N, CA, C and O atoms as a Maestro MAE file, in Angstrom:
{
 s_m_m2io_version
 :::
 2.0.0
}

f_m_ct {
 s_m_title
 :::
 protein
 m_atom[284] {
  # First column is atom index #
  i_m_mmod_type
  r_m_x_coord
  r_m_y_coord
  r_m_z_coord
  i_m_residue_number
  s_m_chain_name
  s_m_pdb_residue_name
  s_m_pdb_atom_name
  i_m_atomic_number
  :::
  1 25 -16.932 1.422 0.061 1 A "UNK " " N  " 7
  2 3 -16.336 2.828 1.017 1 A "UNK " " CA " 6
  3 2 -15.424 3.234 -0.055 1 A "UNK " " C  " 6
  4 15 -15.292 2.796 -1.198 1 A "UNK " " O  " 8
  5 25 -14.687 4.386 0.721 2 A "UNK " " N  " 7
  6 3 -14.580 5.496 -0.994 2 A "UNK " " CA " 6
  7 2 -12.883 5.178 -0.609 2 A "UNK " " C  " 6
  8 15 -12.556 5.214 0.577 2 A "UNK " " O  " 8
  9 25 -12.111 4.948 -1.401 3 A "UNK " " N  " 7
  10 3 -10.760 5.883 -1.795 3 A "UNK " " CA " 6
  11 2 -9.858 7.033 -1.140 3 A "UNK " " C  " 6
  12 15 -9.696 8.175 -1.569 3 A "UNK " " O  " 8
  13 25 -9.162 6.286 0.320 4 A "UNK " " N  " 7
  14 3 -8.093 7.688 0.978 4 A "UNK " " CA " 6
  15 2 -7.273 8.130 -0.354 4 A "UNK " " C  " 6
  16 15 -7.043 7.488 -1.379 4 A "UNK " " O  " 8
  17 25 -6.994 9.160 -0.063 5 A "UNK " " N  " 7
  18 3 -5.995 10.551 -0.426 5 A "UNK " " CA " 6
  19 2 -4.771 10.539 -0.571 5 A "UNK " " C  " 6
  20 15 -4.173 11.011 0.396 5 A "UNK " " O  " 8
  21 25 -4.112 10.169 -1.442 6 A "UNK " " N  " 7
  22 3 -2.559 9.677 -1.012 6 A "UNK " " CA " 6
  23 2 -1.444 10.799 0.069 6 A "UNK " " C  " 6
  24 15 -0.263 11.062 0.296 6 A "UNK " " O  " 8
  25 25 -2.354 11.030 0.322 7 A "UNK " " N  " 7
  26 3 -1.766 12.179 2.246 7 A "UNK " " CA " 6
  27 2 -2.216 11.334 2.891 7 A "UNK " " C  " 6
  28 15 -1.485 10.621 3.578 7 A "UNK " " O  " 8
  29 25 -4.002 11.128 2.837 8 A "UNK " " N  " 7
  30 3 -4.077 10.636 4.091 8 A "UNK " " CA " 6
  31 2 -3.619 8.923 4.654 8 A "UNK " " C  " 6
  32 15 -3.299 8.374 5.709 8 A "UNK " " O  " 8
  33 25 -3.797 8.614 3.446 9 A "UNK " " N  " 7
  34 3 -3.096 6.927 2.943 9 A "UNK " " CA " 6
  35 2 -1.204 7.385 3.808 9 A "UNK " " C  " 6
  36 15 -1.217 7.185 5.022 9 A "UNK " " O  " 8
  37 25 0.031 7.857 3.308 10 A "UNK " " N  " 7
  38 3 0.698 8.459 3.450 10 A "UNK " " CA " 6
  39 2 0.751 8.982 5.438 10 A "UNK " " C  " 6
  40 15 1.442 9.841 5.986 10 A "UNK " " O  " 8
  41 25 0.049 8.336 5.837 11 A "UNK " " N  " 7
  42 3 0.393 9.172 7.100 11 A "UNK " " CA " 6
  43 2 -0.503 8.110 7.941 11 A "UNK " " C  " 6
  44 15 -0.950 8.696 8.927 11 A "UNK " " O  " 8
  45 25 -0.874 6.913 7.905 12 A "UNK " " N  " 7
  46 3 -1.430 5.681 8.045 12 A "UNK " " CA " 6
  47 2 -0.147 5.666 8.700 12 A "UNK " " C  " 6
  48 15 0.518 6.696 8.805 12 A "UNK " " O  " 8
  49 25 0.424 3.999 9.368 13 A "UNK " " N  " 7
  50 3 1.334 2.969 9.995 13 A "UNK " " CA " 6
  51 2 0.861 1.909 8.714 13 A "UNK " " C  " 6
  52 15 0.073 1.993 7.771 13 A "UNK " " O  " 8
  53 25 2.034 0.615 9.366 14 A "UNK " " N  " 7
  54 3 1.672 0.317 8.434 14 A "UNK " " CA " 6
  55 2 1.526 -0.962 8.861 14 A "UNK " " C  " 6
  56 15 1.921 -1.952 8.245 14 A "UNK " " O  " 8
  57 25 0.908 -0.958 10.013 15 A "UNK " " N  " 7
  58 3 -0.644 -2.022 10.093 15 A "UNK " " CA " 6
  59 2 -2.148 -1.724 9.573 15 A "UNK " " C  " 6
  60 15 -3.030 -2.575 9.459 15 A "UNK " " O  " 8
  61 25 -2.276 -0.151 9.240 16 A "UNK " " N  " 7
  62 3 -3.761 0.808 9.272 16 A "UNK " " CA " 6
  63 2 -3.244 0.306 7.485 16 A "UNK " " C  " 6
  64 15 -4.055 -0.255 6.749 16 A "UNK " " O  " 8
  65 25 -2.372 0.503 7.209 17 A "UNK " " N  " 7
  66 3 -2.085 0.254 5.675 17 A "UNK " " CA " 6
  67 2 -2.060 -1.749 5.394 17 A "UNK " " C  " 6
  68 15 -2.496 -2.084 4.292 17 A "UNK " " O  " 8
  69 25 -1.742 -2.531 6.025 18 A "UNK " " N  " 7
  70 3 -2.031 -3.650 6.189 18 A "UNK " " CA " 6
  71 2 -3.986 -4.158 6.004 18 A "UNK " " C  " 6
  72 15 -4.410 -4.947 5.160 18 A "UNK " " O  " 8
  73 25 -4.898 -3.367 7.135 19 A "UNK " " N  " 7
  74 3 -6.066 -3.375 6.847 19 A "UNK " " CA " 6
  75 2 -6.789 -2.468 5.545 19 A "UNK " " C  " 6
  76 15 -7.838 -2.862 5.035 19 A "UNK " " O  " 8
  77 25 -6.087 -1.199 5.078 20 A "UNK " " N  " 7
  78 3 -7.095 -0.743 4.342 20 A "UNK " " CA " 6
  79 2 -6.498 -1.623 3.237 20 A "UNK " " C  " 6
  80 15 -7.245 -1.954 2.317 20 A "UNK " " O  " 8
  81 25 -5.726 -1.872 3.239 21 A "UNK " " N  " 7
  82 3 -5.323 -3.103 1.441 21 A "UNK " " CA " 6
  83 2 -5.829 -4.559 1.445 21 A "UNK " " C  " 6
  84 15 -5.924 -5.394 0.545 21 A "UNK " " O  " 8
  85 25 -6.074 -4.579 2.543 22 A "UNK " " N  " 7
  86 3 -7.813 -5.912 3.091 22 A "UNK " " CA " 6
  87 2 -8.994 -5.947 2.639 22 A "UNK " " C  " 6
  88 15 -9.659 -6.817 2.077 22 A "UNK " " O  " 8
  89 25 -9.310 -4.181 3.161 23 A "UNK " " N  " 7
  90 3 -10.384 -3.969 2.981 23 A "UNK " " CA " 6
  91 2 -10.879 -3.570 1.381 23 A "UNK " " C  " 6
  92 15 -12.056 -3.621 1.022 23 A "UNK " " O  " 8
  93 25 -9.899 -3.221 0.623 24 A "UNK " " N  " 7
  94 3 -9.983 -2.347 -1.288 24 A "UNK " " CA " 6
  95 2 -9.793 -4.386 -1.842 24 A "UNK " " C  " 6
  96 15 -10.344 -5.241 -2.536 24 A "UNK " " O  " 8
  97 25 -9.018 -4.253 -1.228 25 A "UNK " " N  " 7
  98 3 -8.868 -6.788 -2.103 25 A "UNK " " CA " 6
  99 2 -10.518 -6.579 -1.629 25 A "UNK " " C  " 6
  100 15 -11.223 -5.957 -2.424 25 A "UNK " " O  " 8
  101 25 -11.239 -7.156 -0.172 26 A "UNK " " N  " 7
  102 3 -12.017 -7.764 -0.214 26 A "UNK " " CA " 6
  103 2 -13.215 -7.352 -1.078 26 A "UNK " " C  " 6
  104 15 -13.954 -8.072 -1.750 26 A "UNK " " O  " 8
  105 25 -13.228 -6.372 -0.947 27 A "UNK " " N  " 7
  106 3 -14.594 -4.535 -1.621 27 A "UNK " " CA " 6
  107 2 -13.875 -5.311 -3.487 27 A "UNK " " C  " 6
  108 15 -14.933 -5.684 -3.994 27 A "UNK " " O  " 8
  109 25 -13.114 -5.536 -4.184 28 A "UNK " " N  " 7
  110 3 -12.753 -5.355 -5.400 28 A "UNK " " CA " 6
  111 2 -13.545 -6.404 -6.195 28 A "UNK " " C  " 6
  112 15 -13.983 -6.386 -7.345 28 A "UNK " " O  " 8
  113 25 -13.590 -7.344 -5.196 29 A "UNK " " N  " 7
  114 3 -13.707 -9.281 -5.028 29 A "UNK " " CA " 6
  115 2 -15.545 -8.847 -4.975 29 A "UNK " " C  " 6
  116 15 -16.107 -9.934 -5.112 29 A "UNK " " O  " 8
  117 25 -16.041 -8.340 -4.912 30 A "UNK " " N  " 7
  118 3 -17.520 -7.740 -4.608 30 A "UNK " " CA " 6
  119 2 -18.307 -6.573 -4.967 30 A "UNK " " C  " 6
  120 15 -19.346 -6.306 -4.364 30 A "UNK " " O  " 8
  121 25 -17.622 -5.490 -6.432 31 A "UNK " " N  " 7
  122 3 -17.409 -4.902 -6.619 31 A "UNK " " CA " 6
  123 2 -18.910 -5.803 -7.582 31 A "UNK " " C  " 6
  124 15 -20.060 -5.627 -7.180 31 A "UNK " " O  " 8
  125 25 -18.670 -6.539 -8.584 32 A "UNK " " N  " 7
  126 3 -19.688 -6.904 -9.753 32 A "UNK " " CA " 6
  127 2 -18.840 -6.267 -10.791 32 A "UNK " " C  " 6
  128 15 -17.609 -6.247 -10.801 32 A "UNK " " O  " 8
  129 25 -20.233 -5.375 -12.293 33 A "UNK " " N  " 7
  130 3 -19.933 -5.696 -13.106 33 A "UNK " " CA " 6
  131 2 -19.722 -3.906 -13.499 33 A "UNK " " C  " 6
  132 15 -20.094 -3.452 -14.581 33 A "UNK " " O  " 8
  133 25 -18.810 -2.706 -11.984 34 A "UNK " " N  " 7
  134 3 -18.779 -1.710 -11.991 34 A "UNK " " CA " 6
  135 2 -16.724 -1.697 -13.043 34 A "UNK " " C  " 6
  136 15 -15.681 -2.301 -12.792 34 A "UNK " " O  " 8
  137 25 -17.267 -0.287 -14.580 35 A "UNK " " N  " 7
  138 3 -15.650 -0.469 -14.064 35 A "UNK " " CA " 6
  139 2 -15.059 0.589 -13.291 35 A "UNK " " C  " 6
  140 15 -14.129 0.527 -12.488 35 A "UNK " " O  " 8
  141 25 -15.987 1.911 -13.791 36 A "UNK " " N  " 7
  142 3 -15.202 2.627 -13.201 36 A "UNK " " CA " 6
  143 2 -14.479 1.984 -11.128 36 A "UNK " " C  " 6
  144 15 -13.385 2.010 -10.564 36 A "UNK " " O  " 8
  145 25 -15.929 1.506 -10.734 37 A "UNK " " N  " 7
  146 3 -15.568 1.694 -9.216 37 A "UNK " " CA " 6
  147 2 -14.021 0.134 -9.439 37 A "UNK " " C  " 6
  148 15 -13.192 -0.066 -8.551 37 A "UNK " " O  " 8
  149 25 -14.055 -0.654 -10.739 38 A "UNK " " N  " 7
  150 3 -13.457 -1.611 -10.522 38 A "UNK " " CA " 6
  151 2 -11.350 -0.692 -11.077 38 A "UNK " " C  " 6
  152 15 -10.362 -1.053 -10.437 38 A "UNK " " O  " 8
  153 25 -11.305 -0.314 -11.497 39 A "UNK " " N  " 7
  154 3 -10.657 1.460 -11.432 39 A "UNK " " CA " 6
  155 2 -10.424 1.858 -10.924 39 A "UNK " " C  " 6
  156 15 -9.254 2.192 -11.111 39 A "UNK " " O  " 8
  157 25 -10.980 2.335 -9.789 40 A "UNK " " N  " 7
  158 3 -11.090 2.614 -8.542 40 A "UNK " " CA " 6
  159 2 -9.967 2.811 -7.997 40 A "UNK " " C  " 6
  160 15 -8.945 3.497 -7.967 40 A "UNK " " O  " 8
  161 25 -10.942 1.339 -7.272 41 A "UNK " " N  " 7
  162 3 -10.116 0.171 -6.503 41 A "UNK " " CA " 6
  163 2 -8.713 -0.229 -6.313 41 A "UNK " " C  " 6
  164 15 -7.914 -0.198 -5.377 41 A "UNK " " O  " 8
  165 25 -8.694 -0.895 -8.418 42 A "UNK " " N  " 7
  166 3 -6.796 -1.399 -8.184 42 A "UNK " " CA " 6
  167 2 -5.849 0.124 -8.259 42 A "UNK " " C  " 6
  168 15 -4.669 0.421 -8.077 42 A "UNK " " O  " 8
  169 25 -7.196 0.907 -8.661 43 A "UNK " " N  " 7
  170 3 -5.362 2.548 -8.140 43 A "UNK " " CA " 6
  171 2 -5.006 2.842 -6.516 43 A "UNK " " C  " 6
  172 15 -3.937 3.226 -6.043 43 A "UNK " " O  " 8
  173 25 -6.341 2.513 -5.789 44 A "UNK " " N  " 7
  174 3 -5.783 2.030 -4.474 44 A "UNK " " CA " 6
  175 2 -5.552 1.240 -4.186 44 A "UNK " " C  " 6
  176 15 -5.351 1.362 -2.977 44 A "UNK " " O  " 8
  177 25 -5.348 0.016 -4.559 45 A "UNK " " N  " 7
  178 3 -4.498 -0.655 -4.384 45 A "UNK " " CA " 6
  179 2 -3.364 -0.147 -5.143 45 A "UNK " " C  " 6
  180 15 -3.544 1.064 -5.015 45 A "UNK " " O  " 8
  181 25 -2.682 -0.234 -5.602 46 A "UNK " " N  " 7
  182 3 -1.525 0.664 -6.059 46 A "UNK " " CA " 6
  183 2 -0.428 1.799 -4.815 46 A "UNK " " C  " 6
  184 15 0.525 2.133 -4.110 46 A "UNK " " O  " 8
  185 25 -1.838 1.882 -5.526 47 A "UNK " " N  " 7
  186 3 -1.424 3.685 -4.387 47 A "UNK " " CA " 6
  187 2 -1.116 3.289 -2.302 47 A "UNK " " C  " 6
  188 15 -0.583 4.007 -1.456 47 A "UNK " " O  " 8
  189 25 -1.695 1.986 -2.179 48 A "UNK " " N  " 7
  190 3 -1.340 1.361 -0.591 48 A "UNK " " CA " 6
  191 2 -0.645 1.038 -0.763 48 A "UNK " " C  " 6
  192 15 0.223 1.741 -0.244 48 A "UNK " " O  " 8
  193 25 0.155 -0.505 -1.738 49 A "UNK " " N  " 7
  194 3 1.622 -0.895 -2.235 49 A "UNK " " CA " 6
  195 2 2.228 0.003 -2.223 49 A "UNK " " C  " 6
  196 15 2.940 0.050 -1.221 49 A "UNK " " O  " 8
  197 25 2.370 1.141 -3.130 50 A "UNK " " N  " 7
  198 3 3.849 2.137 -3.046 50 A "UNK " " CA " 6
  199 2 3.783 2.634 -1.906 50 A "UNK " " C  " 6
  200 15 4.876 3.131 -1.634 50 A "UNK " " O  " 8
  201 25 2.998 2.765 -1.031 51 A "UNK " " N  " 7
  202 3 3.377 3.580 0.079 51 A "UNK " " CA " 6
  203 2 4.488 2.725 1.791 51 A "UNK " " C  " 6
  204 15 5.467 3.097 2.438 51 A "UNK " " O  " 8
  205 25 3.144 0.973 1.855 52 A "UNK " " N  " 7
  206 3 4.041 0.025 1.881 52 A "UNK " " CA " 6
  207 2 5.195 -0.199 2.112 52 A "UNK " " C  " 6
  208 15 5.873 -0.374 3.125 52 A "UNK " " O  " 8
  209 25 5.452 -0.165 0.442 53 A "UNK " " N  " 7
  210 3 6.738 -0.385 -0.420 53 A "UNK " " CA " 6
  211 2 7.395 0.607 0.216 53 A "UNK " " C  " 6
  212 15 7.182 0.385 1.408 53 A "UNK " " O  " 8
  213 25 8.266 1.853 0.097 54 A "UNK " " N  " 7
  214 3 8.039 2.903 0.349 54 A "UNK " " CA " 6
  215 2 8.437 2.970 1.958 54 A "UNK " " C  " 6
  216 15 9.317 3.800 2.184 54 A "UNK " " O  " 8
  217 25 8.151 2.546 2.638 55 A "UNK " " N  " 7
  218 3 8.313 2.412 4.541 55 A "UNK " " CA " 6
  219 2 9.025 1.084 4.535 55 A "UNK " " C  " 6
  220 15 10.193 1.137 4.922 55 A "UNK " " O  " 8
  221 25 8.511 -0.230 4.135 56 A "UNK " " N  " 7
  222 3 9.156 -1.406 3.931 56 A "UNK " " CA " 6
  223 2 10.206 -1.435 4.392 56 A "UNK " " C  " 6
  224 15 10.637 -1.625 5.529 56 A "UNK " " O  " 8
  225 25 10.563 -1.269 3.604 57 A "UNK " " N  " 7
  226 3 12.362 -1.499 2.968 57 A "UNK " " CA " 6
  227 2 13.394 -0.462 2.740 57 A "UNK " " C  " 6
  228 15 14.596 -0.584 2.502 57 A "UNK " " O  " 8
  229 25 12.604 0.649 2.874 58 A "UNK " " N  " 7
  230 3 14.496 1.970 3.327 58 A "UNK " " CA " 6
  231 2 14.499 1.640 4.725 58 A "UNK " " C  " 6
  232 15 15.267 2.331 5.394 58 A "UNK " " O  " 8
  233 25 13.723 0.606 5.455 59 A "UNK " " N  " 7
  234 3 13.760 1.612 6.490 59 A "UNK " " CA " 6
  235 2 14.330 0.382 7.532 59 A "UNK " " C  " 6
  236 15 14.378 0.365 8.762 59 A "UNK " " O  " 8
  237 25 14.870 -0.950 6.214 60 A "UNK " " N  " 7
  238 3 15.166 -2.133 6.221 60 A "UNK " " CA " 6
  239 2 16.416 -2.369 5.908 60 A "UNK " " C  " 6
  240 15 17.150 -3.287 6.274 60 A "UNK " " O  " 8
  241 25 16.683 -1.168 4.957 61 A "UNK " " N  " 7
  242 3 17.654 -2.029 4.050 61 A "UNK " " CA " 6
  243 2 18.776 -1.086 5.515 61 A "UNK " " C  " 6
  244 15 18.335 -0.218 6.268 61 A "UNK " " O  " 8
  245 25 20.933 -1.907 5.503 62 A "UNK " " N  " 7
  246 3 21.429 -1.067 5.719 62 A "UNK " " CA " 6
  247 2 22.359 -0.422 4.967 62 A "UNK " " C  " 6
  248 15 22.789 -0.820 3.885 62 A "UNK " " O  " 8
  249 25 22.743 0.806 5.671 63 A "UNK " " N  " 7
  250 3 22.816 2.186 4.963 63 A "UNK " " CA " 6
  251 2 24.551 1.122 4.382 63 A "UNK " " C  " 6
  252 15 24.808 0.019 4.863 63 A "UNK " " O  " 8
  253 25 25.209 1.634 3.612 64 A "UNK " " N  " 7
  254 3 25.967 1.454 2.669 64 A "UNK " " CA " 6
  255 2 27.479 1.515 3.366 64 A "UNK " " C  " 6
  256 15 27.947 2.434 4.038 64 A "UNK " " O  " 8
  257 25 27.783 0.890 3.184 65 A "UNK " " N  " 7
  258 3 29.174 1.227 4.308 65 A "UNK " " CA " 6
  259 2 29.173 0.921 5.873 65 A "UNK " " C  " 6
  260 15 29.532 1.723 6.734 65 A "UNK " " O  " 8
  261 25 28.826 -0.047 6.039 66 A "UNK " " N  " 7
  262 3 28.325 0.183 7.822 66 A "UNK " " CA " 6
  263 2 28.314 -1.081 8.252 66 A "UNK " " C  " 6
  264 15 27.593 -1.778 8.965 66 A "UNK " " O  " 8
  265 25 29.754 -1.253 7.351 67 A "UNK " " N  " 7
  266 3 30.563 -2.757 8.453 67 A "UNK " " CA " 6
  267 2 30.268 -3.873 7.584 67 A "UNK " " C  " 6
  268 15 31.285 -4.146 6.946 67 A "UNK " " O  " 8
  269 25 28.951 -4.909 7.186 68 A "UNK " " N  " 7
  270 3 28.818 -5.768 7.471 68 A "UNK " " CA " 6
  271 2 29.289 -6.192 6.383 68 A "UNK " " C  " 6
  272 15 29.362 -5.326 5.512 68 A "UNK " " O  " 8
  273 25 29.759 -7.558 6.007 69 A "UNK " " N  " 7
  274 3 30.502 -8.064 4.518 69 A "UNK " " CA " 6
  275 2 29.793 -8.932 4.338 69 A "UNK " " C  " 6
  276 15 29.664 -9.866 5.129 69 A "UNK " " O  " 8
  277 25 28.933 -8.770 2.827 70 A "UNK " " N  " 7
  278 3 28.208 -9.145 2.094 70 A "UNK " " CA " 6
  279 2 29.015 -10.721 1.646 70 A "UNK " " C  " 6
  280 15 30.151 -10.763 1.175 70 A "UNK " " O  " 8
  281 25 28.096 -12.023 1.930 71 A "UNK " " N  " 7
  282 3 29.139 -12.986 1.274 71 A "UNK " " CA " 6
  283 2 28.392 -13.406 -0.662 71 A "UNK " " C  " 6
  284 15 29.018 -14.151 -1.417 71 A "UNK " " O  " 8
  :::
 }
 m_bond[283] {
  # First column is bond index #
  i_m_from
  i_m_to
  i_m_order
  :::
  1 1 2 1
  2 2 3 1
  3 3 4 2
  4 3 5 1
  5 5 6 1
  6 6 7 1
  7 7 8 2
  8 7 9 1
  9 9 10 1
  10 10 11 1
  11 11 12 2
  12 11 13 1
  13 13 14 1
  14 14 15 1
  15 15 16 2
  16 15 17 1
  17 17 18 1
  18 18 19 1
  19 19 20 2
  20 19 21 1
  21 21 22 1
  22 22 23 1
  23 23 24 2
  24 23 25 1
  25 25 26 1
  26 26 27 1
  27 27 28 2
  28 27 29 1
  29 29 30 1
  30 30 31 1
  31 31 32 2
  32 31 33 1
  33 33 34 1
  34 34 35 1
  35 35 36 2
  36 35 37 1
  37 37 38 1
  38 38 39 1
  39 39 40 2
  40 39 41 1
  41 41 42 1
  42 42 43 1
  43 43 44 2
  44 43 45 1
  45 45 46 1
  46 46 47 1
  47 47 48 2
  48 47 49 1
  49 49 50 1
  50 50 51 1
  51 51 52 2
  52 51 53 1
  53 53 54 1
  54 54 55 1
  55 55 56 2
  56 55 57 1
  57 57 58 1
  58 58 59 1
  59 59 60 2
  60 59 61 1
  61 61 62 1
  62 62 63 1
  63 63 64 2
  64 63 65 1
  65 65 66 1
  66 66 67 1
  67 67 68 2
  68 67 69 1
  69 69 70 1
  70 70 71 1
  71 71 72 2
  72 71 73 1
  73 73 74 1
  74 74 75 1
  75 75 76 2
  76 75 77 1
  77 77 78 1
  78 78 79 1
  79 79 80 2
  80 79 81 1
  81 81 82 1
  82 82 83 1
  83 83 84 2
  84 83 85 1
  85 85 86 1
  86 86 87 1
  87 87 88 2
  88 87 89 1
  89 89 90 1
  90 90 91 1
  91 91 92 2
  92 91 93 1
  93 93 94 1
  94 94 95 1
  95 95 96 2
  96 95 97 1
  97 97 98 1
  98 98 99 1
  99 99 100 2
  100 99 101 1
  101 101 102 1
  102 102 103 1
  103 103 104 2
  104 103 105 1
  105 105 106 1
  106 106 107 1
  107 107 108 2
  108 107 109 1
  109 109 110 1
  110 110 111 1
  111 111 112 2
  112 111 113 1
  113 113 114 1
  114 114 115 1
  115 115 116 2
  116 115 117 1
  117 117 118 1
  118 118 119 1
  119 119 120 2
  120 119 121 1
  121 121 122 1
  122 122 123 1
  123 123 124 2
  124 123 125 1
  125 125 126 1
  126 126 127 1
  127 127 128 2
  128 127 129 1
  129 129 130 1
  130 130 131 1
  131 131 132 2
  132 131 133 1
  133 133 134 1
  134 134 135 1
  135 135 136 2
  136 135 137 1
  137 137 138 1
  138 138 139 1
  139 139 140 2
  140 139 141 1
  141 141 142 1
  142 142 143 1
  143 143 144 2
  144 143 145 1
  145 145 146 1
  146 146 147 1
  147 147 148 2
  148 147 149 1
  149 149 150 1
  150 150 151 1
  151 151 152 2
  152 151 153 1
  153 153 154 1
  154 154 155 1
  155 155 156 2
  156 155 157 1
  157 157 158 1
  158 158 159 1
  159 159 160 2
  160 159 161 1
  161 161 162 1
  162 162 163 1
  163 163 164 2
  164 163 165 1
  165 165 166 1
  166 166 167 1
  167 167 168 2
  168 167 169 1
  169 169 170 1
  170 170 171 1
  171 171 172 2
  172 171 173 1
  173 173 174 1
  174 174 175 1
  175 175 176 2
  176 175 177 1
  177 177 178 1
  178 178 179 1
  179 179 180 2
  180 179 181 1
  181 181 182 1
  182 182 183 1
  183 183 184 2
  184 183 185 1
  185 185 186 1
  186 186 187 1
  187 187 188 2
  188 187 189 1
  189 189 190 1
  190 190 191 1
  191 191 192 2
  192 191 193 1
  193 193 194 1
  194 194 195 1
  195 195 196 2
  196 195 197 1
  197 197 198 1
  198 198 199 1
  199 199 200 2
  200 199 201 1
  201 201 202 1
  202 202 203 1
  203 203 204 2
  204 203 205 1
  205 205 206 1
  206 206 207 1
  207 207 208 2
  208 207 209 1
  209 209 210 1
  210 210 211 1
  211 211 212 2
  212 211 213 1
  213 213 214 1
  214 214 215 1
  215 215 216 2
  216 215 217 1
  217 217 218 1
  218 218 219 1
  219 219 220 2
  220 219 221 1
  221 221 222 1
  222 222 223 1
  223 223 224 2
  224 223 225 1
  225 225 226 1
  226 226 227 1
  227 227 228 2
  228 227 229 1
  229 229 230 1
  230 230 231 1
  231 231 232 2
  232 231 233 1
  233 233 234 1
  234 234 235 1
  235 235 236 2
  236 235 237 1
  237 237 238 1
  238 238 239 1
  239 239 240 2
  240 239 241 1
  241 241 242 1
  242 242 243 1
  243 243 244 2
  244 243 245 1
  245 245 246 1
  246 246 247 1
  247 247 248 2
  248 247 249 1
  249 249 250 1
  250 250 251 1
  251 251 252 2
  252 251 253 1
  253 253 254 1
  254 254 255 1
  255 255 256 2
  256 255 257 1
  257 257 258 1
  258 258 259 1
  259 259 260 2
  260 259 261 1
  261 261 262 1
  262 262 263 1
  263 263 264 2
  264 263 265 1
  265 265 266 1
  266 266 267 1
  267 267 268 2
  268 267 269 1
  269 269 270 1
  270 270 271 1
  271 271 272 2
  272 271 273 1
  273 273 274 1
  274 274 275 1
  275 275 276 2
  276 275 277 1
  277 277 278 1
  278 278 279 1
  279 279 280 2
  280 279 281 1
  281 281 282 1
  282 282 283 1
  283 283 284 2
  :::
 }
}
């Protein structure tokens, strides 16, 4: 599997990113002794996780001063 570029990953939905992440992790287990491929897969996994973190928590956090009290 070829590693996707960041702009292509940003256009994917959360479910599609999760599927990509699973595929990259499975491939990481099967890569064997190819150090360059391992580095590329680690970077791809990091990219997907970064995008998921950017999309997920930002949308779920309440806006500051929205009237909700924190205990």
